[in-house]
N, C-alpha and C positions, 0 to 999 in steps of 0.2 A: 851631710845634709840628708836631714830624716825626710825617707818617701815610703813611711810608713803610714796607717792610719791612727787616730787617737782616736779616745773613749767619745769627745764631741761630735768625733766627723762621724762615727759608726751609730750614734745614735739619733744623729741629722738624718742620713742615710736611712735609717731601718724605720723611723716613724714618717716617712716623707714616703716611702715605699709603702706605707701600710695604710698612711691616708690615698693615698693615689688607688692604689688596689679596689680598694673597698668601694669607692667611688664610681671602680668601672668604664672610665675614660673613654676606654675605646669604644664602647655601648654608646654610650654620650655624643661619640665626636661623630658617626654615624648616625646616629639620630641628627643632630643640628645640624649636618653637611646638608642629609636629605631634605630637612626643611629652611635651607639657607639660613639660618638663626645667626646671622653675622657677628649678635651682638654677643649671645650666647658662647658663640665660638671663641671671642673673642674676650670674654673673663672665665673661661674655662673655668676650672677649680680652686680660681682665687677666694672665695669663701669658705671653701677648704682650706686651704693654707693660713687664712690668720687667726684660728684658735692656735696652729703651730708655734705660730708668729717667725714665718717664714718669709711673710713680705719686708724684714726687719732686721734679717741675720747680717747685714752690711754696715748698716745705720748703729751708730756709736752707742754707747747705752745714758749717755748724758741728755740723746733726745729719743729715749724711748725703746732703744733696737736693741740685738744682742751683741754688736762689739766683736763680731767675728771676724773671719778673712775669708781669704780666697778658699783656702783647703776644706773647711767645712760650709761654703757655700757652693761649693760644685758639688754638693752632692748632692743636691737639690735639683740641682742640672738634670744630672746623671739620672736620678730615677722618675724626672717627668719623660727622658728620652726612652727610658726602660717603658715608660707605663702608657704613650701618649698622649699625656694630661696635656692641658693647654692651660695657658691663664697670663696675665702680663707680669710674670716674673723677670722674665730677663729685661726687658723695657724699664719698670717700674726697681724694683728691688735690687736689680743691678745696676744697670745703666745711669737711670737716675737717681740714685740713693748716690752712686758717685759722683755724679755731677754736682749735683747742688751740696754735698757732703768736701766733696774737693775747691769748690768755689769758695770764693772772698765773699760773700753775701753773708752776712753773720745773722741780719733780721730774714734772709730766706730762711738760712737752716733751721734758726729757732721756731719761724713760723709750720716750712714744709715739713720738713725730716722726721717730725713725730705724726703727721697723717701718714707720711708715706711708712712707717713702720708698727703704724698699727692698721695697715688697710684698709683706710676713709679715702685715700687718693690713689690714682689710679695718674702714673706721669709717662708720657713716651715721646720719645725724641724724634723730632723731624728735622733730621740733615741732608737726608741725601736728594739728591736732584736728576739722576744720570739710573737708567737700566743697569748697570751696574756699579758696583763700589770700587770705587779707583780716589781719583785725586780730587780735590774739593775744586769744582767749578762750578763755583756759586752761581748764581744769578739771583737769586732773593736782596734788596737791598734796603735799609734801611736807611731813612733821612731823618736827620733831628732838626729840632728849631728847640731852643734852651733844654729843657730837659726832657723835653717828649720826643717820641721816634712815631715816626709809620714806618708800616715794615709791607712790602710788596713784592709776592713770590708764589714760587709753585715748588711742593715736597711730594718725592714720589716715594714708592715702597716705605712706606710706613709702616709700621706692627701698634698696631691697638690704639692708633689714632683713636679708631670709630666706639669706644670704651673711655678714653680720657678724659681726666680732669684738668689736667695744664697738661699743655705741650712746649719742650724743647726747643725752639727755633732756631735753627744756624741763619745769619744774615750777614752780607758785607755793608759797610760803612757806605752810604753812597758816595760821603763827603771827602773820602779817605778809604778807597778800594783796596785797598792792601790788608786792611782790621777787621778782623773777624768779632762776629758779637754773638754772644748766647744770651736771650731772652728766653725766660718763663711766663707764658701767660696761659689764661686761663680759655679750654677748648671753646668756651661757647661762647667768646669774645669776638663783638662786632667785627666781621670780615673775615673770619676764619669759618671755612666750608669741609665737610669732611667726605672725600666719595669711599666708599669700602666696597671693595672686589672679594671673593671667595679664590687663595692661592691655591697652585699645586697641589698644595698638604693640607686643605682647608681650615689653613689660619687665613686668617681676615687681611689683606692686605690693601693699604689706606692710601689716596692722593690727598692731600693737602693744599688749598686753594687759600693764598693771604693777601686780600685785596683792603690795603689803608687800616691794617691794623693797631691800635693804639699800644705803644708800651712807654713807658719811664728808664728812668735812668735805674730807679728801684728795682727793674726788672731782669737788672742783667746776671746771671746766675755769676760771672767773674770779672775781673778788669781785662779790658780789651789784650793788654800785655799777654795774659794767660790764657785768652781763649783756644791755640792751637795745641799748644801742652794740651788740658786740660782735654779737649776734645779726642785727643791720641788714648789720653788716658780712659777715658769712658770707651773708646771701640775696642782698647784690649780688653777690657773687663769683659764686655760684649763679647767678643773671638773667643776667651778661654772659658767662658763659660755655656756656647754655643758648642765648644769642641767639646766638655764634658756632655752635656746631651748628647753628641753626636756618637760618644765612647757607648751611652745610656743605651743607644737604638740599636748599635751593633751587637753587642752583649744579648740586649734582650731576644733580637734575630738570631742569633745563634745558636743559645740556652734554645730555645722554640725546634729549631732548627734538628736538635740533636738528640731533643725528644721523638722528632718526626720519623729522625733515622735509623731509630733504635726500634719502633712500633710498624711500621709500615714494612711490608710485607709482599714480594714482587719473585718469582721464578725460586718460588718455593722458601725463602731465606729472608729475613728483615738486612735493609736496603746498607745498616751500617752495617753488617757486615763484610761489602766490598771493597777489597785496599785501596782503590782508584778514590772511590767517597771519603775513606777514614784519611788521606791524606791529605785532598781536600780540605776534611776540618780540623786537621793539626794546624795548616797554614793560616787560617783565619783565627785561629785560638792565638799560634803567636802574631801575629798583625794585632788584634783588639788588646794583647797585654801590652805590646811597644805604645800603641795608639794611648793606652789606658797610662802608664806610667809618665810619658812627655807630657798628658795633660795635668798628672798630679806634679811633675816639677815644675811647669811654668806657674802652678800656685804657690810652690813652695817656696820661690824665688820675687815671688808679687811681695809673698805676707815678710819675708825677711828685706823686704827693700831692696832688692836685687836691681842693680841696671839691668841686667840680661832678662829681664821680663819681657817686654815688648820686641823680643826676639822673636822669646820662647812662645808666646802668645802666638803667633803667627806662623811657630813650628807645628804648634799643639792644634791648630784650627787647623793647618793645611792636612797634617798626619791624618787625623779623626776625621774628617772629610772624606778621605780619599778610602780612607778603612770602611767606615759605613756605608759609601758609596755601594765598594767591592763587597762586604759583608751580605748588606741586604740584596744586592742582585744575587748573592751564591745562593741565597735561603729560597728567593723564589724560583729558584731554577731547581736547589734538592726536592721540593715539594711539587713539583711538578706542575700539573694542572691546576692541583689545589691554589698551590700558590697563585694562582693567575685571578682567583673568583673573588671579587668583591665583599662578598659574605666572610673574607678569612682577615686577620688584621696584618698580615704580611705585608699587603700592597700599600697598608697607610706607613708602615717603615720604610719601606723604599721609596718614595714619594718626600714623606717627612726629612729622611738625610740628603736628597737632592736639595731640597728648598732651605736646609738649614748650609749646608756645607757649599752654598755661593753668598750668605748673608754676610756681611760686614768685609767680602772678601773671597775672590775664589782661591782654589788652590795655586793656580798660576801666579796670581798676586802678589799670593799670600808668600809662596817661592821667594818672589824676588825682593818683598819686603824683608823678609828672613837675610838674604844675601848682602842687602846693603847693610841692614843692621849688624850682625854678625864678625862680618868680616872687616 
């Protein structure tokens, strides 16, 4: 199995990094957070990603995208983590593109995938109803009358819903509660209301209320029998790209810490010369390399259509989450009092690492899923 980077991966990595670095996302993040501009925080650097073709990285060439695989698309997520860039890349370019692209609604694919690939449309999956990701305890119901549905329910912790043009909504069939339905509806449809709040990492987190929202059979992303499998595929795509983002967060926090250890002088010596701190840095370096390797392996398994991918997506997210939390905590500690100040970016890294590690499953849940699927 090839776990090295190819030319396309390196090109995406470098172009994304240059784009994000030039936009100074940390400066914009601090400005928009202080102004509580949730719309600007939600859109982030989406307009800067569009000229690079990043919204369509996973959309097939048939629909105007690049038709690349996860080995390539995770490079963008990692660079977003490194730079603290925000934007609906995860929700739209990864999860929504996966849902629609692997669904069986050909009309929806023809109409919406080109709009996603061009960056004209933002799509947010609205699935969760519990404070923490876990089993699908869905209480949103869709009642059917001939070819029309009415959807009622409430979705929590929806990312990017405040800037979305479309929502992908998971509901139960009221007439057959064991059956799941996946609808795609306009965000401005009558009966849809979105309330956004600022998360711990300054990313908007939304609650979506659904009151007699009208939809039709043409709005179904896939056949009922395929919904559960498609939903897991979408979530695994999200988990892997979150894992890549967490690796980027950890790597940048580590690099900045090493640079600080080389310049900070205490007791007449650079603190990086103290052996105890060198040992701590060496441990962090090894942990980041392990996390990066398992993320790349999971992406490689996906692109090879290997059935082990779901298990490795869980492993990658669990490992990257723990490593990112460990590295960012050590980074704040090793920076001393400077690391605790709001004017210093390290606080953004530790907050984002904690928020991302909880999304789509925390470490304990992912470890249990790994054990269930792998053994």
